[in-house]
C-alpha positions, 0 to 999 in steps of 0.5 A: 513442467513449466508453468503457464500463468504467474501469480502473486502469493500475498495478493492471492491473484494469477495472470499471464506471464506477460501481464503489464502490471506484473512486469512493472512490479517485477522491474522494480524489484521485490515482487519476485519474492512473492512470485508463484507459477501454475500449470493452468487456471484450474490449478490457480483457482484450486489454490485459492487465487483469483484472476488478475483484472488487468490481463485476464479481464473476462475471467476476472468478470466471471470470478467477480460475478460468481463471488457476489457481494464479497467481491464488489467495490461500492466506491469503484465507479465514482473514483474513476474505474468500473464497479468491482474493479478494485476488489474487496472494500477497504472499509474499517467496520465499526466492530473493528474500530471498537475492538482496537480502540482509539489509535494515536492522532498525528502530533507535530513531527520532530526534526530527529524524526524527519532526518531519520526518515531522510537518512533511511531512504538515502541509505536504502539500496537499490537507490531511491531518487523519485518519491511519492508523498501521501498524507491525511488532512490533520494539520500535523500530517500536512506539515510533516509531508511538506517538511519532507518534500522540502527536505527531499528536493533540497537534497536533489531528490524528486517528488513525483506527487503529493497526495492527500486523503480524508479519514473517511471515503467510499473506496480510497481508489482515487488517491491510491491510483494517484499515489502509485502513478509514475512508478515511484522508487519509494513512498513517504506517509504522514497520516492518522492510523484509521484513514491510512489502514483503509488506504493501505488496504486499497493500495495492496488490493488494487495497485503495485504498492509495496509497503517494504518501499514505504516510510512513515512518521511516528503516528503509524508505529502503533503495534495495533496498526498491522493487526487492523490492516490485515495479514501482510498488508503492511509487511515491511512498512518502516519509518522513525519515532519522534526520537529518530529511532527506526521502526519496521513492521515484520509480520503482525509486529512493529519493531522499534530499534 
């Protein structure tokens, strides 16, 4: 029989079929691959899905209260939304960091790296015109983001926003919202791994961000990154190495070509 609720397999959430957040994501493409349907809320919850905070706020509030501390976002309020709105905390715990060791810091980008990212975006279908650029605050990341912005605008492309973030923050909700505002066609990231992992966790759980429409500079091509981020968080992320060779995250692996 026809479903009465729609869900997102990777995000493990469900909502109304006319949910504005889901409809925006569907209009941009990609979201439909993860689309599932349920006969009713009981079926959705039995499958391990939680209510959408956008279209089912009352059900979401009840779910959050029942879930207890695991569903709280300690940084939600200061970042502009009600506490708990963004779901689970994105913070990398000290034990996780110790397990994965020191990941490579950003280094100055190369011309081949920048040109490769621009070529990949130009070749992508559907066509990419408007992008949002995100970067950490290391000097190399700031320079790479600035170089891409100049190169993209020189081609006639549009940069909707340039958003930065610190390596440590309470929740990353504010930069996540700024980075996804305006429904960009794609995102370009220049950042250090640990800061970006925490931002990516927030983006994945709290916004319509799609890693498959995101390109990054070489500092994020380390094979430990998708494992640290968690299952599915970075699936589809791609970019360029310093020599210009493309790389892509597939499952828990980073594949270099």
